N, C-alpha and C positions, 0 to 999 in steps of 0.2 A: 284821196279815196274817201268815199262816202261812209259815214258811220252807219252800222247796221240799224235798221228800223226798231228792232226789239230793244236795243240799248238806249235809243233816243226816247222811246216810250217810257222805259223804266226811269229815266232821269226826270221826265216831266210829270209823272204820276207817282208821288211818294206813297209808301205803304203806311197807312195810318190805322191798321187793324189793331184795336186795343186788346182783342182777345189773344193775339199772338204774343206769347211770353217773351220778355226781354231776355237777352243773354246775360246772365249773372252767375256768379260763382255760388254754388249751394254749399252751405256748411255741412260738415260730416254728420251723417245720421238724419238729416232733414230730407223730406221728400216733397216734391211739388204736388199739391192737391188740386189746384185750379188757379184761376186768375182773380185779381181784385175785381175786375169787371163782372165776372160770373158771381162772385160773392155779393156784390152790390145789387146786381139784377135779381138774384134769387133770395137774398137775405141770409143764405147759408150755403155751405158746400157739404155734400155727403157722398162717401164711397163705402164699400164694404168694411174698410178698415178704420175710418175716421169720419166724424161730423165736426164741421168748423162753422162758427158764427162770431159776429162781433159781440162783445160783452154788453148785455143790455144796460148795465150800470155805468160802463165806461167804453163807449164805441171806439175809442182809440186802441183798445186791446182786443185780442182774439181769444176765444175759448175753443179748445179742441178736445173731444172726448171719443172714446170707443163707443160706436153706436149699437153694440150688442147688449141687450138687457141682461143684468146680472142675475136675474131669476132663472131663466131657461134659455137665454141666448137669442131671442127674437130681435130683429132690427127695430130699434126705436125710430120714431119720426118726430121732427121738430114741428111744433104747433106755434106758428108765428104769433097769432093773436093772444095766445095764453102764455107765451114765453116759457115753454117747457117742452121736454121730450115725453112722448107717450109711447108705451109698448102696446101694440095692437093685439098681442096674444092674451095677456092677463091684466091689462090696464094699470101697470106700474107707471108712475110719473116721476120725472126727474127735472131738477132745476137746470138752467143753462150750463152750470159748471159741473153737472153730473150728480149732484147730491140727490138722495131719495126724498121725494115729497110724500109718496105713499106707495105701499107694496101691492103685491106680494114681494117684490125685490127688497132686500135688506142692505145690500151693498151699493155704493155709488158707482156710476160709470167711471171707468179709468180716464184720467185726464192726461193730455200730452202737451208739450211745449209747442207753441205756434207763433208764427211771425209773418210779416209781409216784407219781401225783398223785391224792390222794383215793382213789377206788375204781377208778381207771383205770390201765392199763399203757400207757405211751407209749414210742414208739421213733422216733428220728430216722433215717429211711432215706435213705441217700445213693445215688448212682448205683451200680447193681450191677456187679460185676466182670465182665470179659469171660471167656467160656469158649471154649476152643479145641476145637472138635469133632474136629479132626484130631490132637489130642495123642496121642502114642504112650505106651503103657504102659511105665514104666521097668522095666528088667530086674531090679533089686533091690527088695525090699520091706523096710520096716522103719520104726521109729519115727523121726520127724524130730526133730532136736536143735535 
């Protein structure tokens, strides 16, 4: 009996889609954020819950932070050329690891454990930090030590 055409085609054309995640076991508490291919293409991955990028000082490691500004909760954006996160609402700036460069934010972005497993980027997201919508802008601006 002849083999079905669809089965023969599937055997001759392998699926080489790098964006399709590999089947791997995910450790408890970790969540798939995207693929390594997406991370490499865009330079970072960002959702409402987390922003992930390669550590500028050590590209073998990942850095994951909560993308909500600790001043009033606006979504920060990664500025690749300046290697920092910027808040579009009140111009707070944060290092890649979430540390405050300048305010009005006074608290760093929350950091999360992140890793690569197979072709997937995984992050363990913990409870988000609270944001004080009534936080006053500090009178002085400057780099946090």
